[in-house]
BAPA-814798 format. One record per residue (C-alpha): y negated, z negated, x; residue number from 1; residue in three letters. Coordinates in Angstrom, 2 decimals, padded with zeros to 5 digits. Example, Ala and Ser with C-alpha at 12.3 -4.5 7.8 and 13.67 -1.06 7.14 Angstrom:
// BAPA-814798
{{004.50,-007.80,012.30},1,'ALA'}
{{001.06,-007.14,013.67},2,'SER'}
END
This chain:
// BAPA-814798
{{-000.03,000.31,-000.14},1,'MET'}
{{-003.72,001.11,001.54},2,'ALA'}
{{-005.81,-001.94,002.58},3,'GLU'}
{{-008.18,-002.67,-000.21},4,'ARG'}
{{-010.94,-004.39,001.39},5,'LEU'}
{{-011.51,-002.27,004.37},6,'VAL'}
{{-015.41,-002.56,005.23},7,'GLY'}
{{-015.33,-005.22,003.42},8,'LYS'}
{{-017.67,-008.70,004.13},9,'THR'}
{{-016.20,-011.98,002.36},10,'ALA'}
{{-017.75,-015.06,002.93},11,'LEU'}
{{-015.39,-017.81,001.47},12,'LEU'}
{{-015.54,-021.81,000.90},13,'THR'}
{{-013.12,-024.23,000.66},14,'GLY'}
{{-010.42,-021.97,002.51},15,'ALA'}
{{-009.08,-024.37,004.72},16,'THR'}
{{-006.29,-025.87,002.67},17,'SER'}
{{-004.01,-025.12,-001.24},18,'GLY'}
{{-004.96,-021.89,-002.76},19,'MET'}
{{-008.13,-021.29,-000.27},20,'GLY'}
{{-005.58,-020.65,002.51},21,'VAL'}
{{-003.60,-017.95,000.89},22,'ASP'}
{{-007.01,-016.41,-000.15},23,'VAL'}
{{-008.46,-016.30,003.49},24,'ALA'}
{{-004.85,-015.07,004.47},25,'ARG'}
{{-004.70,-012.27,002.03},26,'GLN'}
{{-008.16,-011.09,002.76},27,'PHE'}
{{-007.46,-010.34,006.08},28,'VAL'}
{{-004.51,-008.98,005.24},29,'ALA'}
{{-006.19,-006.39,003.29},30,'GLU'}
{{-008.72,-005.07,006.06},31,'GLY'}
{{-011.77,-007.89,005.70},32,'ALA'}
{{-013.51,-009.35,008.16},33,'ARG'}
{{-013.98,-012.88,006.80},34,'ILE'}
{{-016.00,-016.01,007.41},35,'VAL'}
{{-014.82,-019.39,005.68},36,'PHE'}
{{-015.36,-023.14,005.79},37,'CYS'}
{{-014.56,-026.31,004.81},38,'GLY'}
{{-015.42,-030.23,005.95},39,'ARG'}
{{-012.49,-030.46,008.38},40,'SER'}
{{-012.95,-028.76,011.27},41,'ALA'}
{{-008.87,-028.95,012.81},42,'ALA'}
{{-007.35,-027.18,009.90},43,'PRO'}
{{-009.99,-024.57,009.75},44,'GLY'}
{{-009.77,-023.98,014.01},45,'GLU'}
{{-006.17,-023.64,013.48},46,'GLU'}
{{-006.49,-021.21,010.48},47,'LEU'}
{{-009.04,-019.20,012.58},48,'ALA'}
{{-006.97,-018.80,015.36},49,'ARG'}
{{-003.95,-017.51,013.38},50,'SER'}
{{-006.28,-015.45,011.40},51,'LEU'}
{{-007.20,-013.35,014.86},52,'GLY'}
{{-010.42,-011.11,015.48},53,'ASP'}
{{-010.94,-010.74,011.43},54,'GLN'}
{{-011.87,-014.39,010.86},55,'ALA'}
{{-013.94,-016.99,011.98},56,'ARG'}
{{-014.14,-020.57,010.84},57,'PHE'}
{{-017.31,-022.50,010.20},58,'ILE'}
{{-017.41,-026.25,009.45},59,'ARG'}
{{-020.17,-026.85,006.45},60,'ALA'}
{{-020.19,-029.44,003.48},61,'ASP'}
{{-021.18,-027.77,000.33},62,'VAL'}
{{-022.96,-030.56,-001.00},63,'THR'}
{{-025.76,-030.57,001.32},64,'SER'}
{{-028.19,-027.70,001.26},65,'GLU'}
{{-028.83,-027.78,005.04},66,'VAL'}
{{-025.18,-026.63,005.97},67,'ASP'}
{{-025.38,-024.09,003.08},68,'ILE'}
{{-028.56,-022.64,004.25},69,'ALA'}
{{-026.78,-022.64,007.86},70,'MET'}
{{-023.69,-021.43,006.44},71,'LEU'}
{{-025.15,-018.34,004.84},72,'VAL'}
{{-026.92,-017.60,007.66},73,'GLU'}
{{-024.62,-017.90,010.45},74,'LYS'}
{{-022.25,-015.82,008.16},75,'ALA'}
{{-024.83,-013.23,007.69},76,'ARG'}
{{-025.03,-012.64,011.69},77,'GLU'}
{{-021.36,-012.86,012.20},78,'HIS'}
{{-020.70,-010.27,009.25},79,'LEU'}
{{-023.11,-007.65,010.69},80,'GLY'}
{{-026.29,-008.79,008.58},81,'GLY'}
{{-024.74,-008.20,004.92},82,'LYS'}
{{-022.21,-010.60,003.03},83,'ILE'}
{{-020.43,-007.79,000.11},84,'ASP'}
{{-018.49,-011.07,-001.48},85,'PHE'}
{{-018.53,-014.77,-002.12},86,'LEU'}
{{-015.97,-016.96,-003.22},87,'PHE'}
{{-016.92,-020.72,-004.06},88,'ASN'}
{{-013.90,-022.33,-003.81},89,'ASN'}
{{-014.45,-025.57,-002.98},90,'ALA'}
{{-013.77,-028.25,-005.32},91,'ALA'}
{{-012.36,-031.67,-004.37},92,'PRO'}
{{-010.23,-033.59,-007.51},93,'PRO'}
{{-011.42,-036.53,-009.18},94,'THR'}
{{-010.29,-039.45,-010.54},95,'ARG'}
{{-009.15,-039.61,-014.26},96,'ASP'}
{{-011.73,-042.53,-014.87},97,'THR'}
{{-012.57,-043.76,-018.48},98,'PRO'}
{{-016.47,-042.95,-019.43},99,'VAL'}
{{-016.78,-046.34,-020.00},100,'THR'}
{{-015.97,-046.92,-016.12},101,'ASP'}
{{-017.53,-044.01,-014.84},102,'LEU'}
{{-020.06,-044.95,-012.17},103,'SER'}
{{-023.31,-042.53,-011.45},104,'VAL'}
{{-022.07,-042.37,-007.90},105,'THR'}
{{-018.49,-041.06,-009.13},106,'GLU'}
{{-020.52,-038.43,-011.76},107,'MET'}
{{-023.13,-037.39,-008.81},108,'ASP'}
{{-020.56,-036.38,-006.19},109,'THR'}
{{-018.20,-034.55,-009.04},110,'ALA'}
{{-021.78,-032.67,-009.61},111,'PHE'}
{{-022.93,-031.85,-006.31},112,'ALA'}
{{-019.01,-030.93,-004.96},113,'ALA'}
{{-018.03,-028.81,-008.05},114,'ILE'}
{{-021.45,-027.46,-009.82},115,'PHE'}
{{-024.32,-027.77,-007.27},116,'ARG'}
{{-022.57,-026.43,-004.83},117,'SER'}
{{-021.95,-023.31,-006.63},118,'VAL'}
{{-025.57,-023.13,-007.71},119,'ALA'}
{{-026.46,-023.75,-003.96},120,'LEU'}
{{-024.09,-020.96,-002.38},121,'MET'}
{{-025.14,-018.13,-004.93},122,'THR'}
{{-029.17,-019.30,-003.99},123,'LYS'}
{{-028.87,-018.58,-000.75},124,'HIS'}
{{-026.15,-015.58,-000.26},125,'VAL'}
{{-028.07,-013.59,-003.54},126,'VAL'}
{{-030.88,-012.67,-001.05},127,'PRO'}
{{-028.71,-011.16,001.25},128,'VAL'}
{{-026.97,-009.04,-001.56},129,'MET'}
{{-030.25,-007.73,-002.60},130,'LYS'}
{{-031.21,-006.69,001.02},131,'ALA'}
{{-027.83,-004.80,000.98},132,'ASN'}
{{-027.83,-003.36,-002.51},133,'GLY'}
{{-025.36,-005.87,-004.12},134,'GLY'}
{{-022.40,-007.25,-003.92},135,'GLY'}
{{-019.58,-009.28,-005.91},136,'SER'}
{{-019.67,-013.23,-006.25},137,'ILE'}
{{-016.54,-014.94,-007.67},138,'LEU'}
{{-016.59,-018.78,-008.54},139,'ASN'}
{{-013.00,-021.20,-009.11},140,'ASN'}
{{-013.32,-022.17,-012.16},141,'GLY'}
{{-009.77,-023.60,-014.23},142,'SER'}
{{-008.34,-023.86,-017.34},143,'THR'}
{{-010.02,-027.68,-017.62},144,'ALA'}
{{-012.76,-025.78,-018.52},145,'ALA'}
{{-011.50,-024.03,-021.36},146,'HIS'}
{{-008.80,-026.96,-022.96},147,'ARG'}
{{-009.80,-030.52,-023.23},148,'ALA'}
{{-007.68,-033.29,-021.57},149,'ASN'}
{{-005.89,-031.21,-019.65},150,'SER'}
{{-007.77,-032.64,-016.58},151,'SER'}
{{-010.36,-035.88,-015.49},152,'PRO'}
{{-012.93,-035.25,-018.09},153,'SER'}
{{-016.07,-035.24,-015.60},154,'ILE'}
{{-013.78,-032.22,-013.40},155,'TYR'}
{{-013.10,-030.40,-016.87},156,'SER'}
{{-016.97,-030.56,-018.05},157,'ALA'}
{{-018.18,-029.71,-014.17},158,'MET'}
{{-016.46,-026.82,-014.31},159,'LYS'}
{{-017.12,-025.77,-017.82},160,'ALA'}
{{-020.69,-025.64,-016.51},161,'ALA'}
{{-019.55,-023.41,-013.71},162,'VAL'}
{{-018.11,-021.03,-016.12},163,'CYS'}
{{-021.05,-020.68,-017.95},164,'HIS'}
{{-023.58,-021.17,-014.77},165,'PHE'}
{{-021.39,-017.13,-014.20},166,'THR'}
{{-022.26,-015.78,-017.43},167,'ARG'}
{{-026.10,-016.55,-016.64},168,'CYS'}
{{-025.72,-015.26,-013.70},169,'MET'}
{{-024.02,-012.21,-014.44},170,'ALA'}
{{-027.00,-011.43,-016.76},171,'LEU'}
{{-029.39,-012.63,-014.10},172,'GLU'}
{{-028.05,-010.67,-011.23},173,'LEU'}
{{-026.70,-007.56,-012.64},174,'GLY'}
{{-029.93,-005.08,-012.11},175,'GLU'}
{{-029.54,-006.02,-008.47},176,'HIS'}
{{-026.59,-005.00,-008.19},177,'GLY'}
{{-024.63,-008.11,-008.11},178,'ILE'}
{{-021.36,-008.85,-010.15},179,'ARG'}
{{-020.58,-012.47,-011.25},180,'VAL'}
{{-017.07,-013.25,-012.46},181,'ASN'}
{{-014.68,-016.89,-012.75},182,'THR'}
{{-011.18,-016.69,-012.15},183,'ILE'}
{{-009.52,-020.22,-014.12},184,'SER'}
{{-006.47,-021.26,-012.45},185,'PRO'}
{{-003.86,-023.41,-014.41},186,'GLY'}
{{-001.80,-026.08,-012.37},187,'ALA'}
{{-000.97,-023.99,-009.08},188,'ILE'}
{{000.90,-027.21,-007.52},189,'PRO'}
{{-000.91,-027.85,-004.21},190,'THR'}
{{-000.63,-031.50,-002.17},191,'PRO'}
{{-004.37,-031.82,-004.07},192,'ILE'}
{{-001.73,-032.70,-006.84},193,'PHE'}
{{000.22,-035.16,-004.95},194,'LEU'}
{{-003.33,-036.84,-003.71},195,'ASP'}
{{-004.21,-037.42,-007.56},196,'VAL'}
{{-001.27,-038.37,-008.36},197,'LEU'}
{{-001.00,-041.24,-005.31},198,'GLY'}
{{002.50,-039.57,-003.87},199,'ILE'}
{{003.26,-041.32,-000.67},200,'PRO'}
{{003.68,-038.57,002.56},201,'PRO'}
{{007.39,-039.64,003.04},202,'ASP'}
{{007.86,-038.48,-000.84},203,'ARG'}
{{005.66,-035.13,-000.62},204,'ARG'}
{{007.86,-032.76,-000.16},205,'GLU'}
{{009.73,-034.14,-003.21},206,'ALA'}
{{007.16,-034.60,-005.26},207,'GLY'}
{{005.93,-031.03,-004.55},208,'LEU'}
{{009.49,-029.95,-005.65},209,'ALA'}
{{009.45,-031.85,-008.93},210,'ALA'}
{{005.86,-031.09,-009.22},211,'LEU'}
{{006.98,-027.06,-009.08},212,'LYS'}
{{009.89,-027.79,-011.86},213,'ALA'}
{{008.15,-029.31,-014.65},214,'VAL'}
{{005.04,-026.64,-014.57},215,'PHE'}
{{007.47,-023.58,-014.32},216,'ALA'}
{{009.66,-025.61,-017.44},217,'LYS'}
{{006.39,-025.77,-019.44},218,'ALA'}
{{005.02,-021.85,-018.23},219,'SER'}
{{005.84,-019.24,-021.04},220,'PRO'}
{{006.93,-017.07,-018.58},221,'ILE'}
{{009.07,-019.45,-016.54},222,'GLY'}
{{007.92,-019.94,-013.63},223,'ARG'}
{{005.40,-021.57,-011.51},224,'VAL'}
{{001.91,-019.96,-010.27},225,'GLY'}
{{001.69,-019.58,-006.34},226,'THR'}
{{-001.61,-019.39,-004.14},227,'GLY'}
{{-000.81,-015.86,-003.83},228,'GLU'}
{{-001.35,-014.94,-007.03},229,'ASP'}
{{-004.79,-016.81,-007.49},230,'ILE'}
{{-005.27,-014.69,-003.90},231,'ALA'}
{{-004.26,-010.73,-006.11},232,'ALA'}
{{-006.70,-012.17,-008.21},233,'ALA'}
{{-009.85,-012.88,-005.82},234,'VAL'}
{{-008.78,-009.34,-003.81},235,'VAL'}
{{-009.10,-007.71,-006.83},236,'PHE'}
{{-012.91,-008.87,-007.51},237,'PHE'}
{{-013.80,-008.48,-004.16},238,'ALA'}
{{-012.80,-004.89,-003.95},239,'SER'}
{{-014.23,-001.44,-005.81},240,'ASP'}
{{-011.59,-001.94,-008.56},241,'GLU'}
{{-013.81,-004.75,-010.63},242,'SER'}
{{-016.98,-002.27,-010.50},243,'ARG'}
{{-017.38,-002.59,-013.65},244,'TYR'}
{{-016.29,-006.16,-014.13},245,'VAL'}
{{-019.29,-008.66,-014.79},246,'THR'}
{{-019.66,-012.10,-016.52},247,'GLY'}
{{-015.95,-012.79,-017.36},248,'GLN'}
{{-013.62,-015.38,-016.86},249,'ASP'}
{{-009.93,-014.42,-016.01},250,'LEU'}
{{-007.71,-017.22,-016.74},251,'VAL'}
{{-004.34,-017.24,-014.04},252,'ILE'}
{{-002.13,-019.63,-015.92},253,'ASP'}
{{001.22,-017.73,-016.76},254,'GLY'}
{{000.00,-017.98,-020.47},255,'GLY'}
{{000.25,-021.64,-020.46},256,'LEU'}
{{-003.40,-022.10,-022.09},257,'THR'}
{{-001.84,-020.10,-025.35},258,'ALA'}
{{000.91,-022.68,-025.92},259,'GLY'}
{{003.78,-023.90,-024.33},260,'LEU'}
{{006.90,-022.66,-023.43},261,'SER'}
{{009.93,-023.27,-025.87},262,'SER'}
{{010.98,-025.58,-023.36},263,'ALA'}
{{007.78,-027.09,-023.34},264,'GLY'}
{{007.80,-027.54,-026.81},265,'LYS'}
{{010.80,-029.04,-026.62},266,'ARG'}
{{009.52,-031.85,-024.11},267,'MET'}
{{006.93,-032.42,-026.57},268,'GLN'}
{{008.79,-032.88,-029.38},269,'TRP'}
{{011.37,-034.80,-027.55},270,'ASP'}
{{008.07,-037.86,-026.29},271,'MET'}
{{007.16,-037.77,-030.19},272,'LEU'}
{{010.77,-038.30,-031.46},273,'ARG'}
{{011.23,-041.14,-028.66},274,'ASN'}
{{007.81,-042.48,-029.52},275,'ALA'}
{{008.48,-042.91,-033.25},276,'LEU'}
{{012.29,-044.05,-032.45},277,'ALA'}
{{010.69,-046.85,-030.30},278,'ASN'}
{{007.97,-047.82,-033.04},279,'ALA'}
{{010.63,-047.89,-035.88},280,'LEU'}
{{013.07,-050.33,-034.05},281,'LYS'}
END
């Protein structure tokens, strides 16, 4: 298959772990030159070495506008004065805190990391794209933006804000040749899930296998999603194949937002029967 991103340049945030790593690898495989960032230097530098001359890692915290300005300027210089594609992917997990226990610090941290980072990255990349006649911006949303109670409330709300910000930016920037879209992945088993669930390091492998089995059973298509599934969609939005697509949100969840698989439905009914049986003892 022909490399679809030859001649393209890309800036990827949050690309040192989880699905971001798969996206970085796929972009290089498709012929793009990339700059990617993360807060942890060691995994970023290791990934850059493995990807070769087409990739460069820059340590940056996207909750800081100073870091964002530095990142965009260095990316512009390294990528020959242009940034064709921006993938706003960085977003740490949040705790499932009841609203009565939410602190201002916790709310502000979620806002800065999940939503404000997207807005500020867009703010600083858009002038570069305008100067080069256009580009494509892709924001990583979540099915949590569409389904209440599937993730922590503050995380879900911030992801919903990202999805709506995408539509607003698509209208504002379209006349400058800049397309803006969102992907909303479903439950892709990554180590982040294990962090949220408090799985100890010595149980990580078993925990990840158990997660994959549960997700696959609930999925209408009978399999779990992978980072490669997400990367394939991101490549589409960076390529010219998506040149007439803007203001859209592509849900990538194997159909789970539409409903549970037959097995998942049975699990749900089994839980209800058990609850009723316990209540009527």
